[in-house]
C-alpha positions in Angstrom: 144.3 159.2 71.2 145.6 162.8 71.3 149.0 162.8 69.7 150.4 164.9 66.9 152.4 163.3 64.1 155.7 165.1 63.8 156.7 166.7 60.5 160.0 165.2 59.5 162.4 165.2 56.5 164.7 162.6 55.1 167.6 161.7 57.5 170.9 161.8 55.6 174.4 162.3 56.9 173.1 163.0 60.4 170.9 165.8 59.3 167.3 166.4 58.2 167.1 167.0 54.4 164.2 168.0 52.3 163.7 165.6 49.3 165.3 167.0 46.1 161.9 167.0 44.4 160.1 168.2 47.5 157.5 165.4 47.3 155.6 164.2 50.3 153.2 161.3 50.9 150.0 161.7 53.1 149.7 159.6 56.2 146.2 158.1 56.5 144.9 156.8 59.9 143.5 153.4 58.9 140.8 153.6 61.7 139.4 156.9 60.5 140.6 157.1 56.9 141.6 160.7 57.7 144.9 162.3 56.7 146.9 163.0 59.9 150.2 164.1 58.5 152.7 163.4 55.8 156.2 161.9 55.2 158.9 162.9 52.8 159.1 161.0 49.5 162.6 160.2 48.4 163.6 159.5 44.8 166.7 158.3 43.0 168.3 161.7 43.5 168.0 161.4 47.3 169.2 157.8 47.2 172.5 159.0 45.6 173.1 161.5 48.4 172.3 158.9 51.1 174.5 156.3 49.6 177.4 158.8 49.4 176.8 159.8 53.0 177.0 156.2 54.1 180.1 155.5 52.1 181.8 158.6 53.6 180.9 157.4 57.1 182.3 154.0 56.4 185.6 155.2 55.0 186.0 158.4 57.2 189.4 158.5 58.9 190.3 155.2 57.2 187.4 153.5 58.9 188.5 154.5 62.4 185.3 156.5 63.0 183.0 153.5 62.7 183.8 150.1 61.0 187.3 149.7 62.6 186.3 150.9 66.0 185.9 148.4 68.8 182.6 146.6 69.2 182.4 148.1 72.7 182.5 151.6 71.1 179.6 150.8 68.8 177.7 149.1 71.7 177.7 152.4 73.6 175.5 153.9 70.8 173.2 150.9 70.6 172.5 151.0 74.3 171.9 154.8 74.1 169.4 154.2 71.4 167.7 151.5 73.4 167.4 153.8 76.4 165.8 156.6 74.3 163.3 154.1 72.8 162.3 153.1 76.3 162.1 156.7 77.4 159.8 157.5 74.5 157.9 154.2 74.5 154.4 155.7 75.1 154.7 158.3 72.3 156.2 155.8 69.8 153.5 153.3 70.6 150.8 155.8 69.9 152.4 156.9 66.7 152.6 153.3 65.6 148.8 152.8 66.2 147.9 155.9 64.2 150.2 154.9 61.4 149.6 151.2 60.8 146.5 150.5 62.9 147.8 147.8 65.3 146.3 147.7 68.9 148.0 150.0 71.4 149.0 147.2 73.7 150.7 145.4 70.9 152.5 148.6 69.7 153.8 149.2 73.2 155.1 145.6 73.4 156.8 146.2 70.1 158.6 149.2 71.6 159.9 147.0 74.4 161.1 144.5 71.8 162.8 147.3 69.8 164.8 148.4 72.9 165.6 144.8 73.7 166.9 144.2 70.2 169.3 147.1 70.4 170.5 146.0 73.9 171.0 142.4 72.6 173.1 143.5 69.7 175.1 145.8 71.9 176.1 142.7 73.8 177.0 140.9 70.6 179.0 143.9 69.4 181.1 143.7 72.5 181.5 140.0 72.1 182.8 140.4 68.6 186.0 141.9 69.9 186.9 138.7 71.6 186.2 136.6 68.5 188.7 138.5 66.3 191.8 136.6 65.2 190.2 133.3 66.1 192.8 130.6 65.3 192.4 128.1 62.6 194.0 124.6 63.1 196.3 123.7 60.3 198.1 120.5 59.5 201.5 122.2 59.0 203.5 123.7 61.8 205.2 126.2 59.5 202.0 128.2 59.1 199.6 129.8 61.4 196.1 131.1 60.5 193.4 133.1 62.0 190.1 134.7 60.9 188.9 138.3 61.0 185.3 139.2 60.9 184.8 142.5 59.1 181.7 144.6 58.3 180.4 144.2 54.7 180.2 147.9 54.0 177.2 150.0 53.1 174.0 148.0 53.5 170.5 148.7 52.3 167.7 147.7 54.7 164.3 147.5 53.3 161.5 146.8 55.7 157.7 146.2 55.7 154.7 148.0 57.3 153.3 145.5 59.8 156.0 146.0 62.4 157.5 149.3 61.3 160.0 150.1 64.0 160.6 146.6 65.2 161.5 145.3 61.7 163.8 148.3 61.3 165.5 147.4 64.6 165.9 143.7 63.5 168.1 145.0 60.7 169.6 148.3 61.9 170.8 146.9 65.3 172.9 144.0 63.9 174.1 146.1 60.9 175.5 148.8 63.2 176.8 146.3 65.7 178.8 144.7 62.9 180.3 148.0 61.9 178.3 148.6 58.7 176.8 151.9 57.7 173.2 151.7 56.6 170.4 153.2 54.6 167.0 152.2 56.1 164.1 152.3 53.7 160.8 151.6 55.5 157.4 151.0 53.8 155.7 154.1 52.6 152.5 152.7 54.3 154.1 153.0 57.8 157.2 155.1 58.2 156.5 157.5 61.1 158.3 155.7 63.9 161.3 155.0 61.7 161.7 158.7 61.2 161.5 159.0 65.0 164.4 156.6 65.2 166.4 159.1 63.2 165.5 161.7 65.8 166.8 159.3 68.5 170.0 158.8 66.6 170.5 162.6 66.5 169.9 162.8 70.2 172.5 160.2 71.1 175.1 161.6 68.8 175.4 158.7 66.4 178.2 159.6 64.0 176.8 161.3 60.8 176.1 159.0 57.9 176.2 155.8 60.0 172.4 155.4 59.7 170.4 157.2 57.0 166.7 156.9 56.7 164.8 157.4 53.4 161.0 157.2 53.2 159.2 157.0 50.0 157.6 154.6 47.4 159.3 151.3 46.6 159.6 152.1 42.9 161.0 155.6 43.4 163.3 155.0 46.4 163.5 151.3 47.2 164.4 150.1 43.7 167.2 152.5 43.1 168.6 151.8 46.5 168.6 148.1 46.1 170.3 148.3 42.6 172.8 151.0 43.6 176.3 149.9 42.6 177.8 151.3 45.8 175.5 149.4 48.1 177.4 146.3 49.3 174.4 144.2 50.5 170.6 144.3 50.6 168.5 142.9 53.4 164.8 142.8 52.6 161.6 141.8 54.4 158.4 141.9 52.3 156.6 140.1 49.6 158.0 137.2 47.5 157.3 139.2 44.3 159.3 142.2 45.4 162.0 139.9 46.8 162.4 138.3 43.4 162.9 141.6 41.7 165.6 142.7 44.3 167.4 139.4 43.8 167.4 139.8 40.0 168.8 143.4 40.4 171.5 142.3 42.9 172.5 139.4 40.7 173.8 141.8 38.0 176.5 142.9 40.5 176.9 139.6 42.4 175.7 141.5 45.4 174.7 139.5 48.6 171.1 139.6 49.7 169.1 138.2 52.6 165.4 137.7 52.2 162.6 137.2 54.7 159.5 136.9 52.4 156.0 135.6 52.5 154.4 132.6 54.2 151.4 130.3 54.4 152.2 128.5 57.6 150.4 125.4 58.9 149.3 124.6 62.4 148.6 120.9 63.1 146.2 120.1 66.1 146.3 116.5 67.1 143.6 114.6 69.0 145.3 114.4 72.4 145.3 118.1 73.3 143.4 120.4 75.6 141.0 122.1 73.2 141.0 125.4 75.1 144.8 125.7 74.7 144.7 124.6 71.1 142.0 127.2 70.3 144.0 129.9 72.0 147.2 129.2 70.1 145.3 128.8 66.9 143.6 132.2 67.3 146.8 133.9 68.4 148.8 132.3 65.6 146.5 133.7 62.9 144.9 136.8 64.3 147.7 138.4 66.2 148.7 141.8 64.7 145.3 141.7 62.9 146.5 138.8 60.8 149.1 140.8 59.1 152.1 138.6 59.9 154.2 136.8 57.3 154.6 133.8 59.6 150.8 133.6 60.5 149.7 130.0 61.0 146.7 130.6 58.7 146.3 127.0 57.6 144.7 125.0 60.4 144.9 121.2 60.2 142.8 119.4 62.8 142.6 115.6 63.5 139.1 114.4 62.6 138.7 112.6 65.9 138.7 115.9 67.7 135.6 116.8 65.9 133.9 113.5 66.9 134.9 114.0 70.6 133.2 117.3 70.6 130.1 115.9 69.0 130.0 113.2 71.7 130.5 115.7 74.4 127.7 118.0 73.5 125.4 115.3 71.9 124.4 117.7 69.2 122.3 117.0 66.2 123.0 118.0 62.6 120.5 120.9 62.8 121.7 124.5 63.0 122.4 125.6 66.5 122.4 129.1 68.1 124.9 129.9 70.9 124.4 133.0 73.0 127.3 134.5 74.8 128.6 137.8 76.0 130.2 138.3 72.6 126.9 138.2 70.7 125.2 135.4 68.7 127.1 132.7 66.8 125.3 130.5 64.3 126.8 127.3 63.0 126.0 124.2 61.0 127.5 121.0 62.4 128.6 120.1 58.9 131.0 122.9 59.2 133.0 120.9 61.7 135.9 123.0 62.8 133.7 125.7 64.4 132.9 123.2 67.1 136.4 123.5 68.5 136.0 127.3 68.9 132.5 126.9 70.3 133.6 124.4 72.8 136.3 126.7 74.0 134.0 129.7 73.9 131.2 127.8 75.8 133.5 126.5 78.5 135.3 129.8 79.0 132.0 131.7 79.2 130.4 129.5 81.8 133.5 128.7 83.9 135.8 131.6 83.2 135.2 133.6 86.3 135.1 130.6 88.7 138.1 128.7 87.3 140.8 131.3 87.8 143.2 133.4 85.7 143.8 130.8 83.0 140.2 130.6 81.7 139.6 134.2 82.3 142.7 135.0 80.1 141.3 132.8 77.3 137.9 134.5 77.7 139.5 137.9 77.2 141.5 136.7 74.3 138.4 135.3 72.5 136.6 138.5 73.2 139.4 140.6 71.8 140.2 138.5 68.8 137.0 136.9 67.7 134.4 139.4 69.0 136.1 142.5 67.6 136.9 143.8 64.2 140.5 143.8 63.0 142.0 146.9 61.4 144.1 146.6 58.3 146.8 149.0 57.3 145.3 150.7 54.3 142.5 150.6 51.6 144.3 148.4 49.0 145.1 145.8 51.6 141.5 145.9 52.9 140.2 145.3 49.4 142.7 142.6 48.7 141.6 140.6 51.9 137.9 140.9 51.0 138.7 139.7 47.4 140.5 136.6 48.9 137.4 135.9 50.9 135.0 136.4 48.0 137.1 134.1 45.8 137.1 131.4 48.4 133.3 131.5 48.5 133.0 131.4 44.7 135.4 128.4 44.6 133.0 126.5 47.0 134.5 127.2 50.4 132.2 128.0 53.4 132.6 131.3 55.2 132.0 129.9 58.7 132.3 133.2 60.5 133.3 136.8 59.6 134.2 137.6 56.1 133.0 141.2 55.8 133.2 144.7 57.3 131.5 144.8 60.7 128.1 146.4 60.2 128.5 148.9 63.0 131.7 150.4 61.5 131.1 152.7 58.5 134.7 154.0 58.3 138.1 152.5 58.7 139.7 149.5 57.0 138.1 147.0 59.4 137.5 143.3 58.6 135.9 140.7 60.7 138.1 137.8 61.8 137.3 135.1 59.3 137.2 131.3 59.5 136.8 129.4 56.3 136.0 125.7 56.0 135.3 123.2 53.2 138.6 124.2 51.7 140.4 122.1 49.1 144.2 122.3 48.5 143.7 123.7 45.0 141.9 126.8 46.3 143.6 130.2 46.3 142.8 130.8 50.0 144.7 127.6 50.9 147.7 128.3 48.7 148.3 132.1 48.7 149.3 134.5 51.4 146.3 136.7 52.5 148.1 138.9 55.0 144.9 139.5 56.9 142.7 137.9 59.6 141.7 134.8 57.7 142.0 131.3 58.9 141.3 128.3 56.6 140.7 124.9 57.9 141.0 121.2 56.9 140.9 117.9 58.8 143.3 115.0 58.6 143.2 111.4 59.5 146.7 110.5 60.5 150.2 112.0 61.1 151.5 111.3 57.6 148.5 113.0 56.0 148.9 116.0 58.2 152.6 116.4 57.3 151.9 116.0 53.6 149.2 118.7 53.8 151.4 121.0 55.9 154.3 120.8 53.4 152.2 121.2 50.3 153.0 124.8 49.8 155.5 127.0 48.0 156.4 128.7 51.2 158.5 127.6 54.2 158.6 130.2 56.9 156.8 128.8 60.0 154.9 125.7 61.1 153.3 124.7 64.4 152.3 121.4 66.0 150.0 121.0 69.0 150.1 117.7 70.8 150.8 116.2 74.2 152.9 113.4 72.6 156.4 115.0 72.6 157.8 112.1 70.5 155.2 112.8 67.9 156.1 116.5 68.1 159.7 115.7 67.5 158.9 113.6 64.4 156.6 116.3 63.0 159.2 119.0 63.7 161.8 117.1 61.7 159.4 116.5 58.9 158.2 120.1 58.5 159.8 122.0 55.6 160.1 125.3 57.3 162.7 127.6 58.9 160.8 128.0 62.2 158.8 125.4 64.1 156.7 126.0 67.2 155.7 123.1 69.5 152.5 123.6 71.5 152.5 127.3 70.6 152.5 129.7 67.7 154.3 133.0 66.9 156.6 133.4 69.9 159.7 135.4 68.8 162.9 136.1 70.7 165.8 138.2 69.4 168.2 135.5 70.6 166.7 132.8 68.2 167.2 132.7 64.4 164.3 133.9 62.2 163.9 133.1 58.5 162.5 130.5 56.0 163.1 128.3 53.0 161.6 127.9 49.6 159.7 131.1 48.5 159.9 132.4 52.1 163.4 133.4 51.4 166.9 132.6 52.8 169.3 133.9 55.3 168.5 134.4 59.0 167.8 137.4 61.1 168.1 137.7 64.9 170.5 135.9 67.2 174.1 135.5 66.3 172.9 134.6 62.8 171.6 138.2 62.4 175.0 139.6 63.1 176.7 137.3 60.7 174.4 138.7 58.0 176.5 141.9 58.0 180.0 140.4 58.4 182.5 139.1 55.9 185.1 136.5 56.9 188.7 137.2 56.1 191.3 134.4 56.3 194.8 135.5 57.3 197.6 132.9 57.0 201.3 133.5 58.0 204.4 131.6 57.2 206.4 131.4 60.5 209.4 129.3 59.6 212.9 130.7 59.0 213.5 127.9 56.5 213.1 128.5 52.7 209.8 127.2 51.4 211.8 125.1 48.9 209.5 125.4 45.9 212.5 126.1 43.7 216.3 126.0 44.2 217.7 129.4 45.2 219.7 131.0 42.4 222.5 131.6 44.9 222.9 127.8 45.2 223.0 127.1 41.5 
């Protein structure tokens, strides 16, 4: 993939600025482990300058240059950004691949979503004008009341490395639509496309200081940004541990925060489903974006009768079996029950894929892509962490059904085989902690109540999925899930129109949709006394 990583500086006050300490961080291509460029490393000194630039942009001309303009005015810039993202889609997608290791087609889809997000919030910015001075019904005719929605001020936006530009857009677009000025601090592990967003903002003429972008380490740039006394709100996506530290810092100043944190999401597969479809959504739900998704449905719960039906279908014995397919050789022991689901889907897709039309062929391609190929992690520490999770699961008595190691034919790059783990107990680390890698762990259940109990037995509460043809059952399970997002007969679809966020240790607040815009608005009550009569609280001195 021949593309050069541009050399950029920090983006502050509408200009490129070299870091005060002139520090830079190498960019390592995760597929080759080679240095392909570097990014500027901001420190507390740069944070001070960026916050000052954002405050000036917010108050410039008494707010008339940005926060007090019409939503339609701000929408013009958001649409211009969207158009530039679309224009540069191919370049940005390739940079994303080099920087964080996701497949090219996924990176290109992300760029479409980035442009769509800016377009969507441009529409909401325009709609905000019509919602101003919304009347409030009062019980007294002598008063009238209305509500103003106003931008919170200067906001700090701290984003992760798994969707670098898209997670940036999820925060930048609604913040700017609301009229806030912002400092975006992306992860030091993947910042390249966020710096290109700065270049886009320069091209479209976004007023200086409205969006500032600082790259650098969390301890050196993120922490001083989150704790800065002149930052009015922090929006964070990342680990629960880091989120806890940001909350503690913000609490000292009673500063509002919104948190989208970790997850250990369940997917429940009932006995009445098409196993091909169930397998596809299970694979997609866990292994999309190389398993590096906070909402990944990485805990698979399968009804035990599904296993029995597969046994009856194939009349297999308890001896080890060898399956041959175009994807290589797959060994399994029938005591490791869950693999039979995937083998059934694999077997049927292989033998009937070409003759049964696009649906089976699509599943064949998906299995080949996800199960048959290695998955690339963002960097060496994450790679080691995922392998440690797998090793610990094995030492605790779980069975590594498939995968679990570096592919033998790949000697460089942070590649891990997609991994399926069975014989898991609810006390094991692999069942309880977020891996953030291509690892699926599996349990069976006997009835609906047991499935719900297992699904909710977690500190997290981001996503949850149920696969069943019984829609009444799906409705019951949906209501019983303790999660902020529920998928029925699917896993991981995400639309910028729908709210995104979790409960428990998965955080609070919602991104996307109208809820995402509300994140960056304060509500002001305005009440007016409209009667000519004295209020009458005390007798006028003139009448004494």
